[in-house]
N, C-alpha and C positions, 0 to 999 in steps of 0.2 A: 533462458530466452536470449536471443541475440538480435542486435540491430545491425543494419548495413550502412556503410559509408559514413562513419562518424568523423566529424571535424571539430577541432577546438575553436572556441570563440571567446570574446569578452562581452559580458553583459553591460548594456548601457542603461536602459530603463524599460519600464513596462507601462505603456499607455493605457492598457486595460487588461483584464484577467485572461484574455485569450491570446495576446501577442506580446512579444518582447522585441525591443530594438537591440541588436547585437553587432559586433564587429568581427568579421571573418577575414583573416589575412589582410587587415587594414581597410577592408571595404565594409561600409555600413549595410546591414540587411535586416529584414524582419523575419522572426521565427514564430511559429505556432507554439503556444505553451500548452503542453498536454496535461497540465494539472491546474485547475482554475482556483485552487486554494490561495491564501494570501501570500505565503512564501516570503514575507518581508525579512525574516531573519536569514534567508538564504540568498535571495536575489538582490545582492548589494552591488551598486555600480562599480564596475571594474573587476568583478569576480570572474573566475574562469568557468565557462559552461561548455557542455558538449552537445552538439547538434547532430541529428540524423539528416543527411543530405539526400534529397529525393530527385536530384538532377538526373534526367534520363528515364525516370519512372514516376512522373508527376500524376498521371491519370487525371482525376478530377480535382486534384489539389490546387489551391490558389497560392500557397506559400511553399517555397523550395525547402525550407528547414523546419524541423521540429525540435524543441528543446527537450533533451533527454535527462541530463544529469548536471549537477552543480557541485563545484568544489568549495567547501566551507572551511575557513581557517579557524582552527580550534587550539586550545592549550595543548592538545595532544598531537598537533600537526594537522596537515590538510586532511579533510574527510570528504570522500566522494559520496554524494547522495543521489540516488536515482529519483527523478521527479515525474516519472510517467505514471499517471493515475490508472492506466489500464494494465500496468505491469504486475501489480500484486496478484490479481486473479489469474493471470497467465502462469506466473511461477508457482502459485498455489496449486493449480491444476497439474502442473508437471510434478510437483512434490507429492501430491496425492497419488498420482499414477505410479510413482516410484516407491511408494510406501514410506517416504520420509516424514510425511504429515499424516497423523491418524486422528480420528474422532473417537474419543472414549465411548464405549458401548457398541462399536462396530468392529468386525473382524476384517479379513481381507476383502477389499472392495471389488465388486463386479460392475457397479454402475457409478459413474461420476458425471452428473448432468448439470451443466451451468444454468444459471438464470431460471430458477423454478419458483412459481407463485405458491405461496402458502398464506392463507388468511388475507390480510390486507397488505402483505409485503411480498417482495420478490427477493428470495435469498440467492446468494452467489452460487451455492452448490447444493444439489440434492444428492445424497449418497446412499447406496444400498450395498450391504455385504453379501457374501455367498450364502449365508444362512437366511437371508431375507430381511434382516434388520435394517431399518431405515433411519435416516437422519438428515439434518440440515447444517450447513456450515456457512457462516457469514465472514467475509474477509475485509479487513481494513488496512490500507496502506499507511505506514507511519514514516514521516520524514522529520519530525520534530526531535531535536537532540540538545542536551545540555550537559557537558562534561561526562559523557558516557551514559547518560540517562535518557532513554527513548520514551516518548510520550505521545498520546493521542487523546483528543483531536487538537488541531492548531487553531480551531475556531468553533463556535457553537454549531451543533449538528442535531437538529430535531429529528431528522431522518434516521440518524444513527440510533437515537433513543428508541424510536419506533421499531427498528429492526430488532433491538434487544428485547423489547416487550413481546414481540412475536416469537422470538426464540424461546422465551419462557413458556409461552402457550404451547409451542410445539413439544417442548420437554414434558409438560404436564399431560399432553395427549399421547405420550408413549414413544415419541421420536427421540433419538439421540440429537443433541444440539450443542453447537459450539461456535465461538467467535475466535478467529485467528488474526492476530496483528502481524502483518508482514513488514518488518523493519527494513526499509530500503537503503540500508547501510550496514557496515561491519564494525566490530569492536565495541559493541554496547555491553554495559555491565548489567543492566536490568531495564524493565519497562514499567511504567506507571500510567494510570489514567490522568490526563491533564485537568485536574479539578479547577485549576486557576483559569482555564480557557472555557470549560463548560462542566460545572459540577454535576448537573443533571445527568450527563452521560456517565460520569464516574459512579454516581449513585445507582444508575440503572445497571451498570456492569457488576457492581457489588451485589445487587439484588439478584441478578441472573446467576451468579456463581452460587449464591445461597440456595437457589432453586435447582442446582445441579447442572447448569449450563457450563460447559468447559470454557476456560479462558486461557489461551496460549499466545505466546509471541515467539516468532522465529526471525533471526537476522539473516542477512544476505551477503554473499560475495558480490561486490560491485566493481565493474570496470566501465570505461566509457561506452563499450559496445555490448556488455553482457550483464545479466542479473540472474542470480541463482540462490534459492533458499539453502542455507547451510546448517544452522544449529539453533537450538532453543535458547531463549533468554528468560531469566527469572522474571516472573510477574509479581509486582509488589502492590500493596495498598488496594487489593481487591478481595 
C-alpha cells in the first residue's frame, strides 16, 4: 500500500490518543494519530515521524496531517515503524490476493471478504477457496519491538482474547481458522506474545494453537510512503 504526500516532522508531544503536536519545517502543527494505542516507547519527544499531508484534498478532514510512521532509535540503528492501525488489514488483503499469505486448510482463494460477522465477533476476513472450503482470518498489527523481538499486544486487549475464543469455535465447527500478526517493520528475528503486557492474550493464543488455529507472523518492508508484507517470522512461545 502507498501513501501520498509524505513529509518528515519532529514529534513534540501527544495531548491525547487521537492527536500529536509536531513540528513540520520549523512550524508547529497538529497531526491526527491513526493508532490510538499507547505508543509510549515510540513517540518520544524529538523523534522523527512521517506524516501524510492532505493539503488540497481535505474533504471533511479537520486536520491537515496524519501520523503514518515513526523512526525508533535501536542498538541496531534507526528502525522505521509504520503506525497506521488500518494498514495491517490493507496489506494483508493485498498479500492474500497475491497468494503470499495462506490459511492452512484452504487452497487457492476465490473469495476474500473483509469484515465478516461470526458468532459474537466480526472477523477481519472470511475466506473461501475454489473447492468451497471456508475459513476466517483475524489480523493484528504489531509495532512493539525489543532488540529484534516483535511482540503483541502493547496493552491489555480483552477484545483480542474474545476474537481468539471465537476463532477456536469456528475451527471446532469445521472452518479453517487463523490469526496473522502483521509486523509493521523489518528485520525482526522472531515474534512472541507479550505475556508481560497481557498474559491472558498469550494464554488464549496458546490455547488456540492447541485447538488447530494457525498462528503466523509476517514482517513488512517499510518506507515513509509504503508498506508491504514480505516474509514470515518465526513464532515462539505459542
